C-alpha positions as CSV (number, residue, x, y, z in Angstrom):
1,M,85.2,93.6,134.0
2,A,86.6,97.2,133.7
3,S,88.9,97.0,136.5
4,T,90.3,93.9,135.2
5,L,91.1,95.5,132.1
6,Q,92.4,98.6,133.3
7,L,94.9,96.6,135.6
8,T,96.0,94.5,132.6
9,F,96.8,98.0,130.6
10,G,98.6,99.2,133.8
11,A,101.1,96.3,134.2
12,Y,101.5,96.4,130.4
13,L,102.4,100.1,130.4
14,L,104.6,99.4,133.4
15,A,106.4,96.8,131.4
16,L,107.4,99.1,128.8
17,L,108.8,101.7,131.2
18,V,110.8,99.0,132.6
19,I,112.3,97.9,129.4
20,G,113.2,101.7,128.6
21,A,114.9,102.0,132.0
22,Y,116.7,98.9,131.6
23,F,118.5,99.9,128.4
24,F,119.0,103.3,130.0
25,V,120.8,101.9,133.1
26,K,122.5,98.9,131.6
27,T,123.5,99.9,127.8
28,E,126.4,102.0,127.2
29,T,125.1,104.7,124.9
30,N,128.1,107.0,124.4
31,R,127.6,107.5,120.6
32,L,124.5,108.9,118.7
33,S,124.5,105.9,116.5
34,D,124.3,103.6,119.4
35,Y,121.3,105.5,120.8
36,L,119.5,105.7,117.2
37,L,120.6,102.5,115.5
38,A,121.9,100.2,118.5
39,G,125.3,100.3,117.0
40,R,124.2,98.4,113.8
41,D,124.3,95.3,115.8
42,V,120.6,93.8,115.7
43,G,119.9,90.3,114.7
44,T,117.6,88.6,112.5
45,W,114.4,88.0,114.6
46,P,114.7,91.5,116.4
47,V,114.9,93.3,112.9
48,A,112.1,91.2,111.5
49,I,109.5,91.3,114.1
50,S,110.2,94.7,115.1
51,E,109.8,95.9,111.4
52,V,106.5,94.3,111.1
53,S,105.5,95.5,114.6
54,S,106.7,98.9,113.7
55,V,104.1,99.3,110.9
56,A,101.3,97.2,112.6
57,S,99.9,100.1,114.0
58,G,96.5,102.0,114.5
59,W,96.2,101.2,110.8
60,T,96.0,97.5,111.1
61,F,93.5,97.2,114.1
62,F,91.4,100.4,113.4
63,A,91.7,101.7,109.8
64,W,92.1,98.3,108.2
65,V,89.4,96.6,110.2
66,G,87.2,99.5,109.2
67,I,88.0,98.6,105.5
68,G,87.1,95.1,106.0
69,F,83.9,96.2,107.6
70,T,83.0,98.6,104.7
71,V,84.4,97.0,101.5
72,G,85.7,93.5,102.7
73,I,88.5,91.6,100.7
74,N,88.5,94.5,98.2
75,G,91.6,95.8,100.3
76,L,93.5,92.7,99.3
77,W,94.8,94.7,96.3
78,F,96.8,96.7,98.8
79,S,97.8,93.9,100.9
80,I,99.2,91.7,97.9
81,T,101.1,94.9,96.5
82,M,102.6,95.6,100.0
83,V,103.8,92.0,100.3
84,L,105.4,91.9,97.1
85,L,107.3,95.5,97.9
86,V,108.3,94.1,101.2
87,I,110.1,91.2,99.4
88,F,111.4,93.6,97.1
89,M,112.8,95.8,99.8
90,Y,114.5,92.9,101.6
91,R,115.8,91.1,98.5
92,Y,117.2,94.2,96.4
93,V,117.2,97.2,98.4
94,G,118.2,96.3,101.9
95,S,121.9,95.0,101.2
96,R,122.7,98.0,99.0
97,F,121.2,100.5,101.3
98,R,122.8,99.0,104.4
99,R,126.3,99.0,102.5
100,Q,125.9,102.4,101.5
101,S,124.5,103.7,104.9
102,E,127.6,102.3,106.7
103,D,129.8,103.7,104.1
104,L,128.2,107.2,104.5
105,G,127.6,107.1,108.2
106,S,124.0,107.9,107.8
107,I,121.6,107.2,110.4
108,T,118.1,107.8,108.9
109,V,116.9,108.0,105.2
110,A,116.8,111.7,105.4
111,D,120.5,111.8,106.7
112,H,121.4,109.4,104.1
113,L,120.0,111.4,101.0
114,S,121.7,114.4,102.3
115,L,125.3,112.6,103.1
116,A,125.0,110.9,99.4
117,V,125.2,114.4,97.7
118,A,128.8,115.5,97.1
119,D,127.8,119.3,96.9
120,E,127.8,120.9,100.2
121,R,125.1,123.6,99.2
122,L,122.8,120.9,97.6
123,S,123.3,118.6,100.7
124,T,122.2,121.4,103.1
125,H,119.1,122.0,101.0
126,I,118.4,118.4,100.9
127,R,118.6,118.2,104.5
128,V,116.3,121.2,105.3
129,V,113.4,120.1,103.0
130,A,113.8,116.3,104.1
131,T,113.7,117.4,107.9
132,L,110.6,119.5,107.0
133,S,108.9,116.5,105.1
134,I,109.5,114.4,108.2
135,I,108.0,116.9,110.5
136,V,104.9,117.0,108.3
137,F,104.4,113.4,107.5
138,M,105.6,111.8,110.5
139,G,103.9,114.4,112.8
140,A,100.7,113.2,111.1
141,Y,101.5,109.6,111.5
142,I,102.3,109.9,115.3
143,G,99.1,111.9,115.8
144,A,97.1,109.0,114.0
145,Q,98.7,106.5,116.5
146,V,97.9,108.6,119.5
147,I,94.2,108.9,118.1
148,A,94.0,105.1,118.0
149,V,95.5,104.8,121.4
150,G,92.6,107.0,122.6
151,E,89.9,105.1,120.8
152,A,91.2,101.7,122.0
153,M,91.3,102.6,125.6
154,D,88.0,104.8,125.4
155,T,85.9,102.0,123.6
156,G,87.7,99.1,125.1
157,I,88.2,99.6,129.0
158,G,86.1,103.0,129.3
159,I,88.9,105.3,129.9
160,D,88.2,108.8,129.1
161,Y,89.6,109.5,125.4
162,G,91.7,112.7,126.8
163,I,93.3,110.8,129.6
164,A,94.0,108.0,127.3
165,I,95.9,109.9,124.7
166,A,97.8,111.6,127.4
167,V,98.8,108.5,129.0
168,G,99.8,106.6,125.7
169,G,101.6,109.6,124.5
170,V,103.6,110.0,127.8
171,V,104.5,106.3,128.2
172,V,105.8,105.8,124.5
173,G,107.7,109.1,124.7
174,L,109.3,108.0,128.1
175,Y,110.5,104.7,127.2
176,T,111.9,105.8,123.9
177,M,113.6,108.8,125.7
178,L,115.2,106.3,127.8
179,G,116.4,103.5,125.8
180,G,116.5,104.8,122.1
181,F,116.7,102.3,119.5
182,N,117.5,99.4,121.6
183,A,114.2,99.8,123.7
184,S,112.3,100.4,120.5
185,I,113.5,97.1,119.1
186,W,113.0,95.1,122.1
187,T,109.6,96.5,123.0
188,D,108.6,95.9,119.2
189,V,109.7,92.2,119.6
190,F,107.7,91.7,122.9
191,Q,104.5,93.5,121.2
192,G,105.1,91.7,117.9
193,V,104.2,88.2,119.8
194,L,101.1,89.8,121.2
195,I,100.1,91.2,117.9
196,F,100.3,87.6,116.4
197,V,98.3,86.2,119.3
198,A,95.6,88.9,118.8
199,A,95.6,88.6,115.1
200,V,95.0,84.8,115.3
201,T,92.6,84.6,118.1
202,L,90.3,87.4,117.4
203,P,88.8,86.6,114.0
204,V,88.6,82.7,115.0
205,L,86.4,83.6,117.9
206,M,84.3,86.1,116.0
207,I,83.7,83.9,113.0
208,A,82.8,81.0,115.8
209,E,80.2,83.7,117.1
210,V,78.6,83.8,113.7
211,G,78.3,80.1,113.7
212,G,81.3,78.9,111.8
213,W,83.0,79.5,108.6
214,S,80.0,78.2,106.3
215,A,77.6,80.5,108.3
216,F,79.9,83.6,108.0
217,V,80.3,83.1,104.2
218,A,76.4,82.9,103.7
219,E,75.9,85.8,106.0
220,A,78.7,88.2,104.6
221,S,77.5,87.4,101.0
222,A,73.9,88.3,102.2
223,V,75.0,91.8,103.5
224,E,73.3,94.4,101.3
225,D,75.1,97.2,99.6
226,A,78.5,95.5,100.2
227,A,80.4,92.7,98.3
228,L,82.4,92.0,101.4
229,L,83.9,88.6,99.9
230,D,84.4,89.9,96.5
231,V,87.8,91.2,95.5
232,T,86.4,93.7,93.2
233,G,84.3,95.3,96.1
234,G,81.2,95.1,93.7
235,L,82.9,97.6,91.1
236,A,83.3,97.5,87.5
237,G,84.6,99.3,84.7
238,Q,86.5,102.6,85.3
239,A,85.3,102.6,89.0
240,L,87.2,99.3,89.4
241,L,90.3,100.7,87.7
242,V,90.5,103.9,89.6
243,G,90.0,101.8,92.8
244,T,92.5,99.1,92.1
245,L,95.0,101.9,91.3
246,A,94.2,103.9,94.4
247,W,95.1,100.5,96.4
248,V,98.1,99.6,94.7
249,T,99.7,103.1,94.7
250,F,98.9,103.6,98.3
251,A,101.0,100.5,98.9
252,F,103.8,102.0,97.1
253,G,104.5,103.9,100.1
254,T,106.1,101.0,101.5
255,I,109.4,102.0,99.6
256,G,110.1,104.9,101.9
257,Q,109.0,104.3,105.4
258,P,111.7,105.9,107.5
259,H,111.0,103.7,110.6
260,S,111.2,100.5,108.5
261,L,114.3,101.6,106.7
262,M,116.0,102.1,110.1
263,R,115.7,98.4,110.6
264,L,117.6,97.8,107.5
265,Q,120.5,100.1,108.4
266,A,120.7,98.6,111.8
267,I,120.8,94.8,110.9
268,R,124.0,93.1,111.9
269,S,125.2,91.6,108.6
270,E,123.6,91.7,105.0
271,R,123.5,87.7,105.5
272,L,120.8,88.1,107.8
273,L,118.6,89.9,105.3
274,S,117.2,86.7,103.8
275,P,116.0,85.0,107.0
276,A,114.6,88.2,108.2
277,A,112.7,88.7,105.0
278,A,111.1,85.1,105.3
279,I,109.9,86.2,108.9
280,A,108.7,89.6,107.9
281,V,106.9,88.4,105.0
282,T,105.0,86.0,106.9
283,F,104.1,88.3,109.7
284,Q,103.1,90.9,107.1
285,S,101.0,88.6,105.3
286,L,99.0,87.9,108.5
287,R,98.4,91.5,109.5
288,L,97.5,92.6,106.2
289,T,94.7,89.9,105.6
290,V,93.3,88.9,109.1
291,P,91.9,92.3,110.0
292,L,89.9,92.4,106.8
293,L,88.3,89.3,108.0
294,I,87.8,90.9,111.4
295,G,85.9,93.7,109.9
296,A,83.7,91.6,107.6
297,A,82.7,89.3,110.6
298,G,81.9,92.6,112.6
299,R,79.8,93.8,109.8
300,V,77.8,90.4,110.1
301,L,77.7,90.5,113.9
302,Y,76.9,94.3,114.3
303,G,75.1,95.2,111.0
304,S,75.9,99.0,111.4
305,V,77.9,100.9,114.0
306,D,78.8,104.5,114.2
307,N,82.4,104.2,113.5
308,P,83.6,101.1,111.8
309,E,87.2,101.6,113.0
310,N,86.2,100.7,116.4
311,V,84.8,97.3,115.5
312,A,87.7,95.2,116.9
313,M,87.5,97.0,120.2
314,M,83.6,96.5,120.4
315,A,84.2,92.7,119.6
316,I,86.8,92.2,122.3
317,V,84.8,93.7,125.1
318,D,81.5,92.0,123.9
319,F,82.6,88.5,123.4
320,F,85.7,87.6,125.5
321,P,86.0,87.1,129.3
322,A,87.6,90.1,130.9
323,V,91.1,88.6,131.4
324,V,91.3,87.6,127.7
325,A,89.9,91.0,126.5
326,G,92.5,92.7,128.6
327,A,95.2,90.7,127.1
328,L,93.9,91.4,123.5
329,L,93.4,94.9,123.9
330,A,97.0,95.4,125.5
331,A,98.1,93.5,122.2
332,I,96.3,96.0,120.0
333,V,97.8,99.0,122.0
334,S,100.9,97.3,121.8
335,A,100.8,97.6,118.0
336,I,100.0,101.2,118.1
337,L,102.8,102.2,120.4
338,S,105.3,100.1,118.4
339,T,104.7,102.3,115.5
340,S,104.7,105.5,117.6
341,D,108.1,104.6,119.3
342,S,109.6,104.0,115.8
343,M,108.1,107.3,114.3
344,L,109.1,109.2,117.3
345,L,112.8,108.0,116.9
346,V,113.1,108.7,113.4
347,A,111.7,112.2,113.7
348,S,114.0,113.2,116.5
349,S,116.9,111.4,114.8
350,D,116.5,113.7,111.8
351,F,116.1,116.8,114.1
352,T,119.4,115.8,115.9
353,R,121.2,115.4,112.6
354,F,120.0,118.6,111.4
355,Y,121.2,120.4,114.5
356,E,124.6,118.7,114.3
357,E,125.2,119.3,110.7
358,Q,123.9,122.8,110.3
359,I,123.7,124.5,113.8
360,D,126.5,123.1,116.0
361,P,129.0,120.8,114.1
362,N,131.1,120.5,117.1
363,A,128.4,119.3,119.6
364,S,129.4,116.4,121.6
365,Q,127.7,112.9,121.3
366,T,126.4,113.4,124.9
367,T,124.9,116.6,123.9
368,L,123.3,115.1,120.7
369,I,121.8,112.2,122.6
370,L,120.2,114.5,125.2
371,L,119.0,116.6,122.2
372,G,117.5,113.7,120.7
373,R,115.6,112.7,123.9
374,V,114.2,116.2,124.3
375,A,112.9,116.0,120.6
376,V,111.2,112.8,121.4
377,G,109.2,114.3,124.4
378,V,108.5,117.3,122.3
379,L,107.3,115.3,119.4
380,A,105.1,113.0,121.8
381,V,103.6,116.3,123.0
382,G,102.8,117.3,119.4
383,G,101.1,113.9,118.7
384,I,98.9,114.3,122.0
385,V,97.9,117.8,120.8
386,L,96.9,116.6,117.2
387,A,94.9,113.8,118.5
388,F,93.0,116.2,120.5
389,V,92.3,118.1,117.3
390,R,91.5,115.0,115.2
391,P,91.9,116.3,111.6
392,G,90.5,113.1,109.9
393,T,90.0,109.5,110.4
394,I,92.7,107.0,111.3
395,F,92.6,105.8,107.7
396,E,92.7,109.1,106.0
397,I,95.7,110.4,108.3
398,I,97.9,107.5,107.7
399,E,97.1,107.1,104.1
400,F,98.4,110.8,103.5
401,A,101.4,110.1,105.7
402,Y,102.2,106.8,104.4
403,V,102.1,107.9,100.7
404,G,103.9,111.2,101.4
405,L,106.9,109.4,102.9
406,G,107.0,106.8,100.2
407,A,107.2,109.5,97.4
408,T,109.4,112.0,99.2
409,F,112.0,109.5,100.4
410,G,111.5,106.1,98.8
411,L,111.7,107.2,95.1
412,P,114.7,109.4,95.5
413,L,116.5,106.5,97.4
414,L,115.8,103.9,94.9
415,F,117.0,106.0,91.9
416,M,120.0,106.7,93.9
417,L,120.8,103.0,94.6
418,F,119.7,101.6,91.3
419,W,120.5,104.4,88.6
420,E,124.1,105.7,88.6
421,R,123.2,108.7,86.5
422,T,121.1,110.1,89.1
423,T,122.2,113.6,90.3
424,G,122.2,115.6,93.4
425,E,119.7,118.0,91.9
426,A,117.3,115.4,90.9
427,I,117.6,113.9,94.5
428,L,116.5,117.5,95.8
429,A,113.9,117.8,93.1
430,G,112.3,114.4,94.0
431,I,112.2,115.2,97.6
432,I,110.5,118.6,96.9
433,T,108.1,117.2,94.5
434,G,107.1,114.3,96.9
435,L,106.2,116.8,99.5
436,V,104.3,119.1,97.4
437,S,102.5,116.4,95.1
438,S,101.4,114.7,98.0
439,I,99.7,117.5,99.5
440,A,98.3,118.9,96.0
441,N,96.8,115.6,95.1
442,L,95.1,115.2,98.4
443,Y,93.5,118.7,98.5
444,L,93.1,119.4,94.6
445,V,92.3,116.1,93.1
446,G,91.3,114.2,96.2
447,G,89.1,111.7,94.0
448,Y,92.4,110.3,92.3
449,F,94.7,110.3,95.6
450,P,97.3,108.9,95.6
451,I,97.5,107.6,91.9
452,L,98.8,111.1,90.7
453,V,101.7,111.4,93.1
454,W,103.8,108.6,91.6
455,P,104.0,109.4,87.8
456,V,104.6,113.1,88.8
457,C,107.5,112.4,91.1
458,I,109.1,110.0,88.7
459,A,108.9,112.3,85.7
460,V,110.6,115.2,87.7
461,I,113.5,112.9,89.0
462,V,114.1,111.5,85.5
463,G,113.8,114.8,83.8
464,V,116.2,116.6,86.2
465,T,118.6,113.8,86.1
466,L,118.7,113.9,82.3
467,A,118.7,117.7,82.3
468,T,121.7,117.9,84.8
469,S,123.6,114.7,83.6
470,S,126.7,116.5,82.5
471,T,126.9,119.2,85.0
472,G,125.0,117.9,88.1
473,A,126.4,117.2,91.5
474,D,127.8,113.7,92.1
475,V,126.1,111.1,94.1
476,A,127.7,108.4,96.2
477,G,127.9,105.0,94.6
478,V,127.2,101.7,96.4
479,P,130.1,99.9,97.6
480,E,130.8,96.5,96.6
481,P,129.8,93.6,99.1
482,A,132.7,92.4,101.2
483,S,134.4,89.4,99.7
484,S,136.4,87.9,102.6
485,G,136.6,88.2,106.2
486,R,134.7,86.6,109.1
487,Q,131.0,86.8,108.9
488,P,128.9,87.8,112.1
489,A,126.8,85.0,113.5
490,D,123.2,84.5,112.0
491,D,121.3,85.1,115.1
């Protein structure tokens, strides 16, 4: 069985490299925006599926399954909030953000915030702090994905953890270096299909192994010390309030994920946002609920395990034939690599833009693309190193990174897009506060993480805006939508 699984993985990783090599050889990548945003010419299905695939990471099949194993459907507070925020981002943020991004020529959200501020000094400070924030939060996020790759290959197919994280990091680094955003988008589409198959098939087979839905409900309800099928998680009073607020404020991070926002920047036309939203919400709803059932079913089947985050891997190996198990494990690893490639691309993009704006404004496009590829390689190695160190569980690392990115980039972006009075000083203050408050809330008041991050950041942005409203630096407005002209095809 092990050899069959390993062959499946080998074939899959080879397919990823082939995709990256194809876009390296066949696609004319002469501009940095072509490498990083595919020339802003990505259609509905690629944007929607790759956006979901890019966040359906080690979080979905490891951390979220572990939550299902531990507290069951109590995690739905996060799921429902995130789905509502995804609708909000596509419906209200996407069109305004894309128009402004194209007008400014921005490539990433950090780049966008810097270019939107008219004052050159403030713009430079914003770029420096934003790039530092990307390194901190994206570095943690990438490390969590590499840890998940190691766990998947170690638990699922018996490949040594150290070898597994090295192979996974090298493969994702190589195909992102070669193909840029085109490779990232199309591998995400390919992997999104596998994610769908895994997410639908695995819980059905696990519940069938228990004895069917009725048997599953009865046994899950009888589990001691866990209210797996109770949305309150067995909590009440202040504990329920704090727990629910923690889930909801965790989901608020959705507003500032750079790898998702890049999809909104890259979409071919604003008119494609509505159909893309319908596809994205469908897939998001699936990937945010099904893993909870996988975890709960694992609790019934296994009783107790050393690491609840490995339950999905254990179930696949234990209950499925080798060929099916290999395909499902490949789907899970594909989800992890999808997130990794997107994060590598965002982080390298911001480093490249920092180099262009602050170090060598006369750098050629060829030089910048080469620098971006080198940055991807360096970041991939950094992720492998962090995976060896393992500073926490996958859930803990991703929660920190997700909230940090949302507070640091999402809040300043929303204020800039929807409140005309927002000043450049407020944008800079918001980014600094997001970075500092995320770290401080986690390490100083960890029992209330991430509840305290958001009111602090909002208060700072509003306060600084009001204090500098008459003398502060101007922030770019949102261009009006085009009223005429031929519209791109809706594909």
